[in-house]
Structure formats: structure tokens, C-alpha cells
mmCIF entry with sequence, helices, sheets and N, C-alpha, C, O atoms, coordinates in Angstrom:
data_MODEL
# 
_entry.id   MODEL 
# 
_entity.id                         1 
_entity.type                       polymer 
_entity.pdbx_number_of_molecules   1 
# 
_entity_poly.entity_id                      1 
_entity_poly.type                           'polypeptide(L)' 
_entity_poly.nstd_linkage                   no 
_entity_poly.nstd_monomer                   no 
_entity_poly.pdbx_seq_one_letter_code       MIVYVDVDETFISNAGPTQTPIPEVVEHLRRIHSVGAKLYCWSAGGVGLCT 
_entity_poly.pdbx_seq_one_letter_code_can   MIVYVDVDETFISNAGPTQTPIPEVVEHLRRIHSVGAKLYCWSAGGVGLCT 
_entity_poly.pdbx_strand_id                 A 
# 
loop_
_entity_poly_seq.entity_id 
_entity_poly_seq.num 
_entity_poly_seq.mon_id 
_entity_poly_seq.hetero 
1 1  MET n 
1 2  ILE n 
1 3  VAL n 
1 4  TYR n 
1 5  VAL n 
1 6  ASP n 
1 7  VAL n 
1 8  ASP n 
1 9  GLU n 
1 10 THR n 
1 11 PHE n 
1 12 ILE n 
1 13 SER n 
1 14 ASN n 
1 15 ALA n 
1 16 GLY n 
1 17 PRO n 
1 18 THR n 
1 19 GLN n 
1 20 THR n 
1 21 PRO n 
1 22 ILE n 
1 23 PRO n 
1 24 GLU n 
1 25 VAL n 
1 26 VAL n 
1 27 GLU n 
1 28 HIS n 
1 29 LEU n 
1 30 ARG n 
1 31 ARG n 
1 32 ILE n 
1 33 HIS n 
1 34 SER n 
1 35 VAL n 
1 36 GLY n 
1 37 ALA n 
1 38 LYS n 
1 39 LEU n 
1 40 TYR n 
1 41 CYS n 
1 42 TRP n 
1 43 SER n 
1 44 ALA n 
1 45 GLY n 
1 46 GLY n 
1 47 VAL n 
1 48 GLY n 
1 49 LEU n 
1 50 CYS n 
1 51 THR n 
# 
_struct_asym.id          A 
_struct_asym.entity_id   1 
# 
loop_
_struct_conf.conf_type_id 
_struct_conf.id 
_struct_conf.pdbx_PDB_helix_id 
_struct_conf.beg_label_comp_id 
_struct_conf.beg_label_asym_id 
_struct_conf.beg_label_seq_id 
_struct_conf.pdbx_beg_PDB_ins_code 
_struct_conf.end_label_comp_id 
_struct_conf.end_label_asym_id 
_struct_conf.end_label_seq_id 
_struct_conf.pdbx_end_PDB_ins_code 
_struct_conf.beg_auth_comp_id 
_struct_conf.beg_auth_asym_id 
_struct_conf.beg_auth_seq_id 
_struct_conf.end_auth_comp_id 
_struct_conf.end_auth_asym_id 
_struct_conf.end_auth_seq_id 
_struct_conf.pdbx_PDB_helix_class 
_struct_conf.details 
_struct_conf.pdbx_PDB_helix_length 
HELX_P HELX_P1 AA1 PRO A 23 ? SER A 34 ? PRO A 23 SER A 34 1 ? 12 
HELX_P HELX_P2 AA2 VAL A 47 ? CYS A 50 ? VAL A 47 CYS A 50 5 ? 4  
# 
_struct_conf_type.id          HELX_P 
_struct_conf_type.criteria    ? 
_struct_conf_type.reference   ? 
# 
loop_
_struct_sheet.id 
_struct_sheet.type 
_struct_sheet.number_strands 
_struct_sheet.details 
AA1 ? 2 ? 
AA2 ? 2 ? 
# 
loop_
_struct_sheet_order.sheet_id 
_struct_sheet_order.range_id_1 
_struct_sheet_order.range_id_2 
_struct_sheet_order.offset 
_struct_sheet_order.sense 
AA1 1 2 ? parallel      
AA2 1 2 ? anti-parallel 
# 
loop_
_struct_sheet_range.sheet_id 
_struct_sheet_range.id 
_struct_sheet_range.beg_label_comp_id 
_struct_sheet_range.beg_label_asym_id 
_struct_sheet_range.beg_label_seq_id 
_struct_sheet_range.pdbx_beg_PDB_ins_code 
_struct_sheet_range.end_label_comp_id 
_struct_sheet_range.end_label_asym_id 
_struct_sheet_range.end_label_seq_id 
_struct_sheet_range.pdbx_end_PDB_ins_code 
_struct_sheet_range.beg_auth_comp_id 
_struct_sheet_range.beg_auth_asym_id 
_struct_sheet_range.beg_auth_seq_id 
_struct_sheet_range.end_auth_comp_id 
_struct_sheet_range.end_auth_asym_id 
_struct_sheet_range.end_auth_seq_id 
AA1 1 ILE A 2  ? ASP A 6  ? ILE A 2  ASP A 6  
AA1 2 LYS A 38 ? TRP A 42 ? LYS A 38 TRP A 42 
AA2 1 ILE A 12 ? SER A 13 ? ILE A 12 SER A 13 
AA2 2 THR A 20 ? PRO A 21 ? THR A 20 PRO A 21 
# 
loop_
_atom_site.group_PDB 
_atom_site.id 
_atom_site.type_symbol 
_atom_site.label_atom_id 
_atom_site.label_alt_id 
_atom_site.label_comp_id 
_atom_site.label_asym_id 
_atom_site.label_entity_id 
_atom_site.label_seq_id 
_atom_site.pdbx_PDB_ins_code 
_atom_site.Cartn_x 
_atom_site.Cartn_y 
_atom_site.Cartn_z 
_atom_site.occupancy 
_atom_site.B_iso_or_equiv 
_atom_site.pdbx_formal_charge 
_atom_site.auth_seq_id 
_atom_site.auth_comp_id 
_atom_site.auth_asym_id 
_atom_site.auth_atom_id 
_atom_site.pdbx_PDB_model_num 
ATOM 1   N N  . MET A 1 1  ? 94.370  97.956  130.573 1.00 0.00 ? 1  MET A N  1 
ATOM 2   C CA . MET A 1 1  ? 94.385  97.017  131.667 1.00 0.00 ? 1  MET A CA 1 
ATOM 3   C C  . MET A 1 1  ? 94.012  97.776  132.936 1.00 0.00 ? 1  MET A C  1 
ATOM 4   O O  . MET A 1 1  ? 94.488  98.888  133.166 1.00 0.00 ? 1  MET A O  1 
ATOM 5   N N  . ILE A 1 2  ? 93.170  97.177  133.745 1.00 0.00 ? 2  ILE A N  1 
ATOM 6   C CA . ILE A 1 2  ? 92.780  97.735  135.035 1.00 0.00 ? 2  ILE A CA 1 
ATOM 7   C C  . ILE A 1 2  ? 93.233  96.755  136.110 1.00 0.00 ? 2  ILE A C  1 
ATOM 8   O O  . ILE A 1 2  ? 92.963  95.557  136.027 1.00 0.00 ? 2  ILE A O  1 
ATOM 9   N N  . VAL A 1 3  ? 93.926  97.279  137.122 1.00 0.00 ? 3  VAL A N  1 
ATOM 10  C CA . VAL A 1 3  ? 94.461  96.441  138.198 1.00 0.00 ? 3  VAL A CA 1 
ATOM 11  C C  . VAL A 1 3  ? 93.960  96.993  139.531 1.00 0.00 ? 3  VAL A C  1 
ATOM 12  O O  . VAL A 1 3  ? 94.149  98.169  139.839 1.00 0.00 ? 3  VAL A O  1 
ATOM 13  N N  . TYR A 1 4  ? 93.329  96.139  140.302 1.00 0.00 ? 4  TYR A N  1 
ATOM 14  C CA . TYR A 1 4  ? 92.885  96.492  141.648 1.00 0.00 ? 4  TYR A CA 1 
ATOM 15  C C  . TYR A 1 4  ? 93.893  95.915  142.635 1.00 0.00 ? 4  TYR A C  1 
ATOM 16  O O  . TYR A 1 4  ? 94.243  94.737  142.562 1.00 0.00 ? 4  TYR A O  1 
ATOM 17  N N  . VAL A 1 5  ? 94.359  96.756  143.560 1.00 0.00 ? 5  VAL A N  1 
ATOM 18  C CA . VAL A 1 5  ? 95.420  96.348  144.474 1.00 0.00 ? 5  VAL A CA 1 
ATOM 19  C C  . VAL A 1 5  ? 95.006  96.642  145.910 1.00 0.00 ? 5  VAL A C  1 
ATOM 20  O O  . VAL A 1 5  ? 94.638  97.767  146.248 1.00 0.00 ? 5  VAL A O  1 
ATOM 21  N N  . ASP A 1 6  ? 95.072  95.622  146.741 1.00 0.00 ? 6  ASP A N  1 
ATOM 22  C CA . ASP A 1 6  ? 94.858  95.817  148.178 1.00 0.00 ? 6  ASP A CA 1 
ATOM 23  C C  . ASP A 1 6  ? 96.149  96.397  148.757 1.00 0.00 ? 6  ASP A C  1 
ATOM 24  O O  . ASP A 1 6  ? 97.244  96.071  148.299 1.00 0.00 ? 6  ASP A O  1 
ATOM 25  N N  . VAL A 1 7  ? 96.014  97.248  149.755 1.00 0.00 ? 7  VAL A N  1 
ATOM 26  C CA . VAL A 1 7  ? 97.190  97.905  150.328 1.00 0.00 ? 7  VAL A CA 1 
ATOM 27  C C  . VAL A 1 7  ? 97.888  97.013  151.353 1.00 0.00 ? 7  VAL A C  1 
ATOM 28  O O  . VAL A 1 7  ? 99.062  96.681  151.195 1.00 0.00 ? 7  VAL A O  1 
ATOM 29  N N  . ASP A 1 8  ? 97.169  96.632  152.396 1.00 0.00 ? 8  ASP A N  1 
ATOM 30  C CA . ASP A 1 8  ? 97.770  95.917  153.526 1.00 0.00 ? 8  ASP A CA 1 
ATOM 31  C C  . ASP A 1 8  ? 98.278  94.538  153.126 1.00 0.00 ? 8  ASP A C  1 
ATOM 32  O O  . ASP A 1 8  ? 97.537  93.705  152.604 1.00 0.00 ? 8  ASP A O  1 
ATOM 33  N N  . GLU A 1 9  ? 99.557  94.327  153.385 1.00 0.00 ? 9  GLU A N  1 
ATOM 34  C CA . GLU A 1 9  ? 100.256 93.073  153.107 1.00 0.00 ? 9  GLU A CA 1 
ATOM 35  C C  . GLU A 1 9  ? 100.311 92.729  151.620 1.00 0.00 ? 9  GLU A C  1 
ATOM 36  O O  . GLU A 1 9  ? 100.614 91.592  151.256 1.00 0.00 ? 9  GLU A O  1 
ATOM 37  N N  . THR A 1 10 ? 100.021 93.702  150.763 1.00 0.00 ? 10 THR A N  1 
ATOM 38  C CA . THR A 1 10 ? 100.214 93.526  149.329 1.00 0.00 ? 10 THR A CA 1 
ATOM 39  C C  . THR A 1 10 ? 101.383 94.389  148.880 1.00 0.00 ? 10 THR A C  1 
ATOM 40  O O  . THR A 1 10 ? 102.361 93.874  148.339 1.00 0.00 ? 10 THR A O  1 
ATOM 41  N N  . PHE A 1 11 ? 101.293 95.720  149.103 1.00 0.00 ? 11 PHE A N  1 
ATOM 42  C CA . PHE A 1 11 ? 102.474 96.529  148.843 1.00 0.00 ? 11 PHE A CA 1 
ATOM 43  C C  . PHE A 1 11 ? 102.913 97.339  150.052 1.00 0.00 ? 11 PHE A C  1 
ATOM 44  O O  . PHE A 1 11 ? 103.875 98.104  149.982 1.00 0.00 ? 11 PHE A O  1 
ATOM 45  N N  . ILE A 1 12 ? 102.205 97.166  151.155 1.00 0.00 ? 12 ILE A N  1 
ATOM 46  C CA . ILE A 1 12 ? 102.625 97.750  152.429 1.00 0.00 ? 12 ILE A CA 1 
ATOM 47  C C  . ILE A 1 12 ? 102.684 96.622  153.451 1.00 0.00 ? 12 ILE A C  1 
ATOM 48  O O  . ILE A 1 12 ? 101.695 95.921  153.665 1.00 0.00 ? 12 ILE A O  1 
ATOM 49  N N  . SER A 1 13 ? 103.839 96.446  154.078 1.00 0.00 ? 13 SER A N  1 
ATOM 50  C CA . SER A 1 13 ? 104.003 95.427  155.111 1.00 0.00 ? 13 SER A CA 1 
ATOM 51  C C  . SER A 1 13 ? 103.659 96.024  156.466 1.00 0.00 ? 13 SER A C  1 
ATOM 52  O O  . SER A 1 13 ? 104.095 97.125  156.802 1.00 0.00 ? 13 SER A O  1 
ATOM 53  N N  . ASN A 1 14 ? 102.877 95.291  157.235 1.00 0.00 ? 14 ASN A N  1 
ATOM 54  C CA . ASN A 1 14 ? 102.521 95.734  158.583 1.00 0.00 ? 14 ASN A CA 1 
ATOM 55  C C  . ASN A 1 14 ? 103.348 95.025  159.646 1.00 0.00 ? 14 ASN A C  1 
ATOM 56  O O  . ASN A 1 14 ? 103.038 95.116  160.834 1.00 0.00 ? 14 ASN A O  1 
ATOM 57  N N  . ALA A 1 15 ? 104.384 94.330  159.236 1.00 0.00 ? 15 ALA A N  1 
ATOM 58  C CA . ALA A 1 15 ? 105.246 93.633  160.194 1.00 0.00 ? 15 ALA A CA 1 
ATOM 59  C C  . ALA A 1 15 ? 106.040 94.658  161.000 1.00 0.00 ? 15 ALA A C  1 
ATOM 60  O O  . ALA A 1 15 ? 106.591 95.608  160.443 1.00 0.00 ? 15 ALA A O  1 
ATOM 61  N N  . GLY A 1 16 ? 106.091 94.463  162.282 1.00 0.00 ? 16 GLY A N  1 
ATOM 62  C CA . GLY A 1 16 ? 106.826 95.396  163.118 1.00 0.00 ? 16 GLY A CA 1 
ATOM 63  C C  . GLY A 1 16 ? 105.968 96.578  163.508 1.00 0.00 ? 16 GLY A C  1 
ATOM 64  O O  . GLY A 1 16 ? 104.757 96.573  163.288 1.00 0.00 ? 16 GLY A O  1 
ATOM 65  N N  . PRO A 1 17 ? 106.588 97.591  164.087 1.00 0.00 ? 17 PRO A N  1 
ATOM 66  C CA . PRO A 1 17 ? 105.829 98.724  164.632 1.00 0.00 ? 17 PRO A CA 1 
ATOM 67  C C  . PRO A 1 17 ? 105.364 99.742  163.580 1.00 0.00 ? 17 PRO A C  1 
ATOM 68  O O  . PRO A 1 17 ? 104.534 100.598 163.889 1.00 0.00 ? 17 PRO A O  1 
ATOM 69  N N  . THR A 1 18 ? 105.874 99.667  162.361 1.00 0.00 ? 18 THR A N  1 
ATOM 70  C CA . THR A 1 18 ? 105.499 100.652 161.340 1.00 0.00 ? 18 THR A CA 1 
ATOM 71  C C  . THR A 1 18 ? 105.057 99.956  160.058 1.00 0.00 ? 18 THR A C  1 
ATOM 72  O O  . THR A 1 18 ? 105.352 98.782  159.831 1.00 0.00 ? 18 THR A O  1 
ATOM 73  N N  . GLN A 1 19 ? 104.345 100.707 159.231 1.00 0.00 ? 19 GLN A N  1 
ATOM 74  C CA . GLN A 1 19 ? 103.979 100.210 157.913 1.00 0.00 ? 19 GLN A CA 1 
ATOM 75  C C  . GLN A 1 19 ? 105.108 100.561 156.949 1.00 0.00 ? 19 GLN A C  1 
ATOM 76  O O  . GLN A 1 19 ? 105.569 101.702 156.916 1.00 0.00 ? 19 GLN A O  1 
ATOM 77  N N  . THR A 1 20 ? 105.551 99.579  156.165 1.00 0.00 ? 20 THR A N  1 
ATOM 78  C CA . THR A 1 20 ? 106.683 99.770  155.279 1.00 0.00 ? 20 THR A CA 1 
ATOM 79  C C  . THR A 1 20 ? 106.347 99.307  153.868 1.00 0.00 ? 20 THR A C  1 
ATOM 80  O O  . THR A 1 20 ? 105.816 98.210  153.691 1.00 0.00 ? 20 THR A O  1 
ATOM 81  N N  . PRO A 1 21 ? 106.650 100.132 152.850 1.00 0.00 ? 21 PRO A N  1 
ATOM 82  C CA . PRO A 1 21 ? 106.437 99.683  151.469 1.00 0.00 ? 21 PRO A CA 1 
ATOM 83  C C  . PRO A 1 21 ? 107.284 98.453  151.158 1.00 0.00 ? 21 PRO A C  1 
ATOM 84  O O  . PRO A 1 21 ? 108.398 98.310  151.661 1.00 0.00 ? 21 PRO A O  1 
ATOM 85  N N  . ILE A 1 22 ? 106.745 97.573  150.330 1.00 0.00 ? 22 ILE A N  1 
ATOM 86  C CA . ILE A 1 22 ? 107.476 96.400  149.869 1.00 0.00 ? 22 ILE A CA 1 
ATOM 87  C C  . ILE A 1 22 ? 108.077 96.776  148.508 1.00 0.00 ? 22 ILE A C  1 
ATOM 88  O O  . ILE A 1 22 ? 107.356 96.830  147.512 1.00 0.00 ? 22 ILE A O  1 
ATOM 89  N N  . PRO A 1 23 ? 109.396 97.038  148.458 1.00 0.00 ? 23 PRO A N  1 
ATOM 90  C CA . PRO A 1 23 ? 110.016 97.624  147.266 1.00 0.00 ? 23 PRO A CA 1 
ATOM 91  C C  . PRO A 1 23 ? 109.752 96.869  145.966 1.00 0.00 ? 23 PRO A C  1 
ATOM 92  O O  . PRO A 1 23 ? 109.496 97.494  144.936 1.00 0.00 ? 23 PRO A O  1 
ATOM 93  N N  . GLU A 1 24 ? 109.808 95.538  145.993 1.00 0.00 ? 24 GLU A N  1 
ATOM 94  C CA . GLU A 1 24 ? 109.617 94.777  144.762 1.00 0.00 ? 24 GLU A CA 1 
ATOM 95  C C  . GLU A 1 24 ? 108.207 94.960  144.206 1.00 0.00 ? 24 GLU A C  1 
ATOM 96  O O  . GLU A 1 24 ? 108.018 95.044  142.992 1.00 0.00 ? 24 GLU A O  1 
ATOM 97  N N  . VAL A 1 25 ? 107.230 95.020  145.089 1.00 0.00 ? 25 VAL A N  1 
ATOM 98  C CA . VAL A 1 25 ? 105.840 95.181  144.654 1.00 0.00 ? 25 VAL A CA 1 
ATOM 99  C C  . VAL A 1 25 ? 105.611 96.605  144.155 1.00 0.00 ? 25 VAL A C  1 
ATOM 100 O O  . VAL A 1 25 ? 104.958 96.809  143.131 1.00 0.00 ? 25 VAL A O  1 
ATOM 101 N N  . VAL A 1 26 ? 106.144 97.584  144.870 1.00 0.00 ? 26 VAL A N  1 
ATOM 102 C CA . VAL A 1 26 ? 106.010 98.979  144.441 1.00 0.00 ? 26 VAL A CA 1 
ATOM 103 C C  . VAL A 1 26 ? 106.618 99.157  143.051 1.00 0.00 ? 26 VAL A C  1 
ATOM 104 O O  . VAL A 1 26 ? 106.021 99.814  142.198 1.00 0.00 ? 26 VAL A O  1 
ATOM 105 N N  . GLU A 1 27 ? 107.788 98.585  142.815 1.00 0.00 ? 27 GLU A N  1 
ATOM 106 C CA . GLU A 1 27 ? 108.435 98.701  141.503 1.00 0.00 ? 27 GLU A CA 1 
ATOM 107 C C  . GLU A 1 27 ? 107.589 98.025  140.422 1.00 0.00 ? 27 GLU A C  1 
ATOM 108 O O  . GLU A 1 27 ? 107.449 98.556  139.321 1.00 0.00 ? 27 GLU A O  1 
ATOM 109 N N  . HIS A 1 28 ? 107.033 96.871  140.732 1.00 0.00 ? 28 HIS A N  1 
ATOM 110 C CA . HIS A 1 28 ? 106.175 96.179  139.756 1.00 0.00 ? 28 HIS A CA 1 
ATOM 111 C C  . HIS A 1 28 ? 104.949 97.041  139.420 1.00 0.00 ? 28 HIS A C  1 
ATOM 112 O O  . HIS A 1 28 ? 104.587 97.170  138.250 1.00 0.00 ? 28 HIS A O  1 
ATOM 113 N N  . LEU A 1 29 ? 104.323 97.619  140.422 1.00 0.00 ? 29 LEU A N  1 
ATOM 114 C CA . LEU A 1 29 ? 103.166 98.482  140.173 1.00 0.00 ? 29 LEU A CA 1 
ATOM 115 C C  . LEU A 1 29 ? 103.560 99.700  139.331 1.00 0.00 ? 29 LEU A C  1 
ATOM 116 O O  . LEU A 1 29 ? 102.804 100.117 138.454 1.00 0.00 ? 29 LEU A O  1 
ATOM 117 N N  . ARG A 1 30 ? 104.721 100.259 139.592 1.00 0.00 ? 30 ARG A N  1 
ATOM 118 C CA . ARG A 1 30 ? 105.196 101.390 138.778 1.00 0.00 ? 30 ARG A CA 1 
ATOM 119 C C  . ARG A 1 30 ? 105.400 100.980 137.324 1.00 0.00 ? 30 ARG A C  1 
ATOM 120 O O  . ARG A 1 30 ? 105.053 101.724 136.406 1.00 0.00 ? 30 ARG A O  1 
ATOM 121 N N  . ARG A 1 31 ? 105.970 99.783  137.121 1.00 0.00 ? 31 ARG A N  1 
ATOM 122 C CA . ARG A 1 31 ? 106.200 99.300  135.752 1.00 0.00 ? 31 ARG A CA 1 
ATOM 123 C C  . ARG A 1 31 ? 104.891 99.116  135.002 1.00 0.00 ? 31 ARG A C  1 
ATOM 124 O O  . ARG A 1 31 ? 104.759 99.577  133.868 1.00 0.00 ? 31 ARG A O  1 
ATOM 125 N N  . ILE A 1 32 ? 103.919 98.447  135.622 1.00 0.00 ? 32 ILE A N  1 
ATOM 126 C CA . ILE A 1 32 ? 102.681 98.219  134.886 1.00 0.00 ? 32 ILE A CA 1 
ATOM 127 C C  . ILE A 1 32 ? 101.897 99.516  134.686 1.00 0.00 ? 32 ILE A C  1 
ATOM 128 O O  . ILE A 1 32 ? 101.168 99.657  133.705 1.00 0.00 ? 32 ILE A O  1 
ATOM 129 N N  . HIS A 1 33 ? 102.047 100.457 135.611 1.00 0.00 ? 33 HIS A N  1 
ATOM 130 C CA . HIS A 1 33 ? 101.414 101.770 135.417 1.00 0.00 ? 33 HIS A CA 1 
ATOM 131 C C  . HIS A 1 33 ? 102.071 102.509 134.250 1.00 0.00 ? 33 HIS A C  1 
ATOM 132 O O  . HIS A 1 33 ? 101.396 103.188 133.476 1.00 0.00 ? 33 HIS A O  1 
ATOM 133 N N  . SER A 1 34 ? 103.376 102.373 134.134 1.00 0.00 ? 34 SER A N  1 
ATOM 134 C CA . SER A 1 34 ? 104.096 103.101 133.075 1.00 0.00 ? 34 SER A CA 1 
ATOM 135 C C  . SER A 1 34 ? 103.733 102.608 131.673 1.00 0.00 ? 34 SER A C  1 
ATOM 136 O O  . SER A 1 34 ? 103.924 103.328 130.693 1.00 0.00 ? 34 SER A O  1 
ATOM 137 N N  . VAL A 1 35 ? 103.214 101.390 131.579 1.00 0.00 ? 35 VAL A N  1 
ATOM 138 C CA . VAL A 1 35 ? 102.797 100.889 130.269 1.00 0.00 ? 35 VAL A CA 1 
ATOM 139 C C  . VAL A 1 35 ? 101.289 101.022 130.068 1.00 0.00 ? 35 VAL A C  1 
ATOM 140 O O  . VAL A 1 35 ? 100.725 100.442 129.140 1.00 0.00 ? 35 VAL A O  1 
ATOM 141 N N  . GLY A 1 36 ? 100.642 101.788 130.944 1.00 0.00 ? 36 GLY A N  1 
ATOM 142 C CA . GLY A 1 36 ? 99.250  102.140 130.711 1.00 0.00 ? 36 GLY A CA 1 
ATOM 143 C C  . GLY A 1 36 ? 98.207  101.515 131.610 1.00 0.00 ? 36 GLY A C  1 
ATOM 144 O O  . GLY A 1 36 ? 97.018  101.786 131.444 1.00 0.00 ? 36 GLY A O  1 
ATOM 145 N N  . ALA A 1 37 ? 98.610  100.690 132.553 1.00 0.00 ? 37 ALA A N  1 
ATOM 146 C CA . ALA A 1 37 ? 97.614  100.095 133.452 1.00 0.00 ? 37 ALA A CA 1 
ATOM 147 C C  . ALA A 1 37 ? 97.023  101.168 134.356 1.00 0.00 ? 37 ALA A C  1 
ATOM 148 O O  . ALA A 1 37 ? 97.736  102.044 134.846 1.00 0.00 ? 37 ALA A O  1 
ATOM 149 N N  . LYS A 1 38 ? 95.716  101.089 134.572 1.00 0.00 ? 38 LYS A N  1 
ATOM 150 C CA . LYS A 1 38 ? 95.056  101.956 135.557 1.00 0.00 ? 38 LYS A CA 1 
ATOM 151 C C  . LYS A 1 38 ? 95.046  101.189 136.863 1.00 0.00 ? 38 LYS A C  1 
ATOM 152 O O  . LYS A 1 38 ? 94.566  100.057 136.927 1.00 0.00 ? 38 LYS A O  1 
ATOM 153 N N  . LEU A 1 39 ? 95.578  101.813 137.903 1.00 0.00 ? 39 LEU A N  1 
ATOM 154 C CA . LEU A 1 39 ? 95.674  101.155 139.201 1.00 0.00 ? 39 LEU A CA 1 
ATOM 155 C C  . LEU A 1 39 ? 94.639  101.734 140.150 1.00 0.00 ? 39 LEU A C  1 
ATOM 156 O O  . LEU A 1 39 ? 94.486  102.950 140.259 1.00 0.00 ? 39 LEU A O  1 
ATOM 157 N N  . TYR A 1 40 ? 93.942  100.858 140.826 1.00 0.00 ? 40 TYR A N  1 
ATOM 158 C CA . TYR A 1 40 ? 92.986  101.243 141.855 1.00 0.00 ? 40 TYR A CA 1 
ATOM 159 C C  . TYR A 1 40 ? 93.389  100.522 143.130 1.00 0.00 ? 40 TYR A C  1 
ATOM 160 O O  . TYR A 1 40 ? 93.605  99.310  143.120 1.00 0.00 ? 40 TYR A O  1 
ATOM 161 N N  . CYS A 1 41 ? 93.490  101.253 144.215 1.00 0.00 ? 41 CYS A N  1 
ATOM 162 C CA . CYS A 1 41 ? 93.845  100.600 145.467 1.00 0.00 ? 41 CYS A CA 1 
ATOM 163 C C  . CYS A 1 41 ? 92.729  100.774 146.484 1.00 0.00 ? 41 CYS A C  1 
ATOM 164 O O  . CYS A 1 41 ? 91.930  101.709 146.414 1.00 0.00 ? 41 CYS A O  1 
ATOM 165 N N  . TRP A 1 42 ? 92.699  99.850  147.425 1.00 0.00 ? 42 TRP A N  1 
ATOM 166 C CA . TRP A 1 42 ? 91.771  99.951  148.525 1.00 0.00 ? 42 TRP A CA 1 
ATOM 167 C C  . TRP A 1 42 ? 92.440  99.407  149.771 1.00 0.00 ? 42 TRP A C  1 
ATOM 168 O O  . TRP A 1 42 ? 93.445  98.700  149.707 1.00 0.00 ? 42 TRP A O  1 
ATOM 169 N N  . SER A 1 43 ? 91.852  99.758  150.911 1.00 0.00 ? 43 SER A N  1 
ATOM 170 C CA . SER A 1 43 ? 92.411  99.302  152.170 1.00 0.00 ? 43 SER A CA 1 
ATOM 171 C C  . SER A 1 43 ? 91.330  99.315  153.227 1.00 0.00 ? 43 SER A C  1 
ATOM 172 O O  . SER A 1 43 ? 90.542  100.258 153.305 1.00 0.00 ? 43 SER A O  1 
ATOM 173 N N  . ALA A 1 44 ? 91.289  98.287  154.030 1.00 0.00 ? 44 ALA A N  1 
ATOM 174 C CA . ALA A 1 44 ? 90.386  98.282  155.180 1.00 0.00 ? 44 ALA A CA 1 
ATOM 175 C C  . ALA A 1 44 ? 90.839  99.339  156.186 1.00 0.00 ? 44 ALA A C  1 
ATOM 176 O O  . ALA A 1 44 ? 90.072  99.747  157.058 1.00 0.00 ? 44 ALA A O  1 
ATOM 177 N N  . GLY A 1 45 ? 92.095  99.778  156.056 1.00 0.00 ? 45 GLY A N  1 
ATOM 178 C CA . GLY A 1 45 ? 92.634  100.792 156.966 1.00 0.00 ? 45 GLY A CA 1 
ATOM 179 C C  . GLY A 1 45 ? 92.161  102.200 156.655 1.00 0.00 ? 45 GLY A C  1 
ATOM 180 O O  . GLY A 1 45 ? 92.355  103.101 157.471 1.00 0.00 ? 45 GLY A O  1 
ATOM 181 N N  . GLY A 1 46 ? 91.553  102.416 155.514 1.00 0.00 ? 46 GLY A N  1 
ATOM 182 C CA . GLY A 1 46 ? 91.013  103.728 155.204 1.00 0.00 ? 46 GLY A CA 1 
ATOM 183 C C  . GLY A 1 46 ? 91.602  104.358 153.973 1.00 0.00 ? 46 GLY A C  1 
ATOM 184 O O  . GLY A 1 46 ? 92.655  103.948 153.485 1.00 0.00 ? 46 GLY A O  1 
ATOM 185 N N  . VAL A 1 47 ? 90.912  105.356 153.478 1.00 0.00 ? 47 VAL A N  1 
ATOM 186 C CA . VAL A 1 47 ? 91.288  106.031 152.241 1.00 0.00 ? 47 VAL A CA 1 
ATOM 187 C C  . VAL A 1 47 ? 92.644  106.728 152.350 1.00 0.00 ? 47 VAL A C  1 
ATOM 188 O O  . VAL A 1 47 ? 93.321  106.902 151.336 1.00 0.00 ? 47 VAL A O  1 
ATOM 189 N N  . GLY A 1 48 ? 93.046  107.122 153.527 1.00 0.00 ? 48 GLY A N  1 
ATOM 190 C CA . GLY A 1 48 ? 94.313  107.837 153.712 1.00 0.00 ? 48 GLY A CA 1 
ATOM 191 C C  . GLY A 1 48 ? 95.517  107.051 153.235 1.00 0.00 ? 48 GLY A C  1 
ATOM 192 O O  . GLY A 1 48 ? 96.534  107.646 152.879 1.00 0.00 ? 48 GLY A O  1 
ATOM 193 N N  . LEU A 1 49 ? 95.429  105.720 153.218 1.00 0.00 ? 49 LEU A N  1 
ATOM 194 C CA . LEU A 1 49 ? 96.547  104.904 152.761 1.00 0.00 ? 49 LEU A CA 1 
ATOM 195 C C  . LEU A 1 49 ? 96.683  104.890 151.250 1.00 0.00 ? 49 LEU A C  1 
ATOM 196 O O  . LEU A 1 49 ? 97.725  104.495 150.726 1.00 0.00 ? 49 LEU A O  1 
ATOM 197 N N  . CYS A 1 50 ? 95.649  105.314 150.543 1.00 0.00 ? 50 CYS A N  1 
ATOM 198 C CA . CYS A 1 50 ? 95.644  105.222 149.079 1.00 0.00 ? 50 CYS A CA 1 
ATOM 199 C C  . CYS A 1 50 ? 95.900  106.555 148.406 1.00 0.00 ? 50 CYS A C  1 
ATOM 200 O O  . CYS A 1 50 ? 95.757  106.651 147.187 1.00 0.00 ? 50 CYS A O  1 
ATOM 201 N N  . THR A 1 51 ? 96.266  107.574 149.137 1.00 0.00 ? 51 THR A N  1 
ATOM 202 C CA . THR A 1 51 ? 96.493  108.873 148.497 1.00 0.00 ? 51 THR A CA 1 
ATOM 203 C C  . THR A 1 51 ? 97.956  109.146 148.322 1.00 0.00 ? 51 THR A C  1 
ATOM 204 O O  . THR A 1 51 ? 98.331  110.196 147.800 1.00 0.00 ? 51 THR A O  1 
# 
């Protein structure tokens, strides 16, 4: 399985003055990765958010 994930407002919230991970989404991505999914992320904010 291959999953493409946008960063902004998908697993990182931009609400407020800082960017914050969304715990439920991060946990879901970890679960599907642990069963073999290849995850690819992208962001209009730049490659630095995906490393």
C-alpha cells in the first residue's frame, strides 16, 4: 500500500502561533506504516517539514 499525505492541516495543525502535530493522525500513520504501508508526504511549506 502506498499512502500520500499532505502535511499542513492533515497531520500538522497550523492553528495558533505554532505548528502542532495532530496526535490521532500521527498514530494512525504510524499504525499503517507498521503494517507495511509506504508513506510519502508533501507540503507547500517546503521539504523541511517532511524530514
